[in-house]
N, C-alpha and C positions, 0 to 999 in steps of 0.2 A: 123157326131158326132165329136165334137171337143171342146177344151177349149182354150180360147184366154186370154193371159196375156198382158196387155198394158205396153209398155216400156216408154211411155210418158203420161203426164197428159191428153192430148187430145186424146190419143189412135191412133195417126197418125202412130206410129211404134209399132209393137207388135210381140210377140212370140206366135205361135199357135201350139197346138199338137192335132192331130186328126187321125181318121181312113180314109185312102184312100181306097174307096170301089172298089174291084177288079172285077173279080177274077184274081189273089189272092189279098185279102185285106191285108193291112199292116198299121202300125202306122207310122206316119211321123211327124217331127218337122219342122216348117217353121218360118223363120224370115221374116216379111213383113211390107209393108206400105200401105197407102190408095191410092197410085198411081198404085197399082197392082203388085209391085215388090215382089217377093217371093224367098227367098233363102232356099231351102229344105235341111235339115240336117238329116242324118241317126242317129240312137242312138249312134253309135260308134263315129261319127264326133262330135256330141253334147258333149259326155263324154270327148273326146280328147280336145275340145275347153275349157271345164270347167277345165280340168287338166292343161291347159296352161294359166289359167287366170293371175297368178302372173307374168309370162313372158310377157304377153300382157301389164300388168300394167307397167312393166319395160320399154317396148317399148314406152309407153306414156311419160315416164320421160326422155327418151333418147333425146339428142340434134340431133342425126343423124336419120332423119326420113325415110331413105332409107331402113331400116331393115324390115324384114317380118318374119312371122312364118307360117309354113305350118302345117295344121291339116287335114290329109287325102286329100280330093279333095278341101279343103278350104284354102285360103291364107288370112292371117290377116296382114294388113298394117296399119301404122299410117301416116296420112298426115295432112297438114295445108290447111285450106280454109277460107279466110276472117279473118285471125288471130285466128281461132278456130282450136284446135287440134281435129281431128276426127279419129276414128277407122273405117277402111274399111274392110269389110268381103266380099271376092270375091270367086265365083265359076267360072267355065268356061264361063257362060253366064249371071250371075246376080251379081250385086254389091249392098250391103247395107252399108250405112255409119251411124255412130252414135257417139254421144258425150260420154264422160267417164261415166256420170251419168246413161245413158241408158245401157251401158255395165255392170255397177255394178248392176243395177236393174235386168238385164237378169241373171247374175251369182247368184244373191240372190234367184232366182226362181228355182235353181237346184233341191232342194228336192221336190218341187211341181211337176216339170217336171218328175222326176223319178217316183213318185207315180202315176201321171196321165198316164204316158206311160205304167206302169205295169197294171193299171186298164183297159185301153183301149186294151192292148195286149190280155187280157183274153177274150175279146169279139170278136176278129177277126174271130175265127172259126164259131161262131154263125152268124156273119154278112155274111160270105161267104155262109153258108147254106141258109140263107134267100135270099141273092142275087140270088143264083142259082134257088131257087123256084120262085122268082119274075120273073126272066128271062124266065123260062120255061112257066109260065102262060102267060106272055106278048107275047111269040113267037107263041102261038096258037090263039091269038085274032087278027081278021082282021081289026077291027075298033079301032084305037088308043084311041079314047075317052072312050072306054069301059074297058080299062086296069085297071084304079084305082078301078072301081067297082068289076071287076073280082078278083083282089087281095084282096079287102076288104071282099068279101064273101068266100074266100078260107080258108083253115085251117090255113093259115099263120096269117091272121088277125092282128089287132093292139091290143096289150094288154099293161100291165104296165111295161113290160121289158124295161130296159134302151137301149137294142139293137134295139128297135123300134124307138128311138128318131131321 
């Protein structure tokens, strides 16, 4: 269960917020692209990044592109590529680059992200309970093809709850 916000007109780069089903389940925020790159941000890192937005904009205007800002495990750098100024968001193993307009679009989504995070966070406990019940049912079925049927006829069932999406 997630909500994706496109950062480009084509949707090539996006910000997605969703529940990572556990146990334990938790809400995560990811910056990604259609090549499969995903930079996972905790809520604290997202908020820290948002708080640093004006400093990041200052970096973009700075002639010295060797500067950087650290936000938790994330490093924000500004670089030039093919005469285009890019913002580079890096973790220990993933790098996402974007132009200033994508960065602005991302920061303009802050209120939506906060609301969506809160809504999804309220569902985490229910998701964990259902996941545990699904796992318990699946663990006693010997034929994997019968698992969906066993879950469907169980008391868990599919109803109109958003937690079932």
